[in-house]
N, C-alpha and C positions, 0 to 999 in steps of 0.2 A: 177851232169850232167853239162858238159861244153856246153855252148851255142855257136853255130856256127854263124858267121857273115852271114847275108843274104842281099839281095838287098834292104831291108827296114831298115837296121841298120843305125844309125845316121852318122857313119863314111862314109859309102858308099854314103849316101844322100849328105853330105857336099862336097864331091869330085865332084859331078856331078850337080852342081847348076849354070848353065850359066847365070842366071839372077842376081846373087849376085854382080858381078862387074858392071853390068849395073845400078843397084840400087845405088851403091856407086858413080858412075859417075853422076847420077841425083842429089844425095845429094850435091855433090861438085858444080854442076851447080847452084842449088838453093841458096846455101850459097854465091856463087860469085855474082849472080844477086842481092841478098839482100845487100851485101857489096858494090856493085856499086851504088845501089839506095840510100844507107845511108853511105856516105864516112866518116862521123864524128862519127859513131857509136862506134868504138873501144875507142876513146878518151872520149866520153860521158860515156861509160860504166866504164872506169877506174875512171873518176871523181865521178861517182855515188858510187863506191866502196870506194873511199877515203872519201866520206862524212860520212861513218860509223864511221871512226876514229874521225872525227871532232865532230860529234853529240854524239857519244857514243852508238848508237843503229841503227839497219837497218831502213832506211827510205822507205816509199812506192816508188817503181820504177816509174820514170816519164814516160809520154806517149811516148816520143821520143825513149825510150828504149823498151817499151812493144809492140809498133806497129810492129817493125821488127820481133819480136818473134812471134807475131800473124800471120804475113805474112808467116814466115817460117812454122809454124804449118799448115796453110791452104794448102800451095803448096806441102809440103812433105806428108801431109795426103791424098791429092788427088792422088799423085804419088803412095802411098802404096795401095790404092784401085785399081788403074790401074794395079799395079804389081801383086796383088792377082788375078785379072781377067786374066792377061796374064799367070800366073802360072797354073790356072785351064784350060784355053783354050788350051794351048800348052802342058799340063801335064809335066811341068818343075818345080821340086821342089814343088810339091803340098802340102807337109807337112808344108811349110812355109805359104801357102795361108791363113789359118785362123788367124795366127799371124799378117800377113801383113794387112788383112782386119780389124782386131780389132785395130791394131795400127793406121791405117788411119782414122777410125771412131773416135778414141780417140783424135787424133791431130785436126781433124776438130771441134769436140765438144770443145776441149780446146781453139781453136782459138776463138770460140764464147764466151767462158767464159772470155778470156782476153779482147776482145773488149767490153763486157758487163761491166767488171771492170773499163775499161777506161771511158766509158760513165757515169757510175754511181759513179765514184771516190770510188770504192769498196775497201775493205780491201784485201791487197795482201796476208796476212796470210791465209785467207779463200781460195783464189785462189790456194795457195800452197797445202792446204789440199785437195781441189778438184783434183788437179793434182795427188797427191799421191793415192787417192781413185780410180781415173780413171785408173791410171797405173796398180794398183792391179787388177781391174776388167778386164782390157784389157789382162793382162797376164794370168789371170785365164781362161777366155773364149778362148783365143788363144791356151792355153795348152789343154783344153778339145777338141777343134776342131781338133787339131793335133792328139790327141789320138784316136778320132773317125775315122779320115782318115786312120791312121795306122791300126786300127783293121779291117776296111772295106777292105783295100788292102790285108791284110793277109788272111782274109776269102775268098776273090775272087781268091786267088792263088791256 
């Protein structure tokens, strides 16, 4: 049986997502604000990467590199939660709402973990492990939410 494309197919959904470009614009604004607030960050990051070759192994990232990352996580996490709310409120790209919500919560929690690692001089390896675990959980929950929304939409049709 050949399956026909309907209004719930992924292709049709992607073509009619007006909030996608808005989200990319907000992403660029957040990156620009952080870059303006930390003008030396690119050079500091390059120096940090060069230190790997000098020492022979990766060093823990210094606070002046981790703080802007934490700021980005917080700002973009809040935006993703607002974006999910907008998607649900205006019924625009509602399939992406669970993923956006999970991604926003993940980034806000990761912001907290980064700041906690800075305060306690924690191990960055553990932080990376938390990042990977959180990313997996966020992807899993977002996928389940998207599947539930799709099933509900098909049932109501």
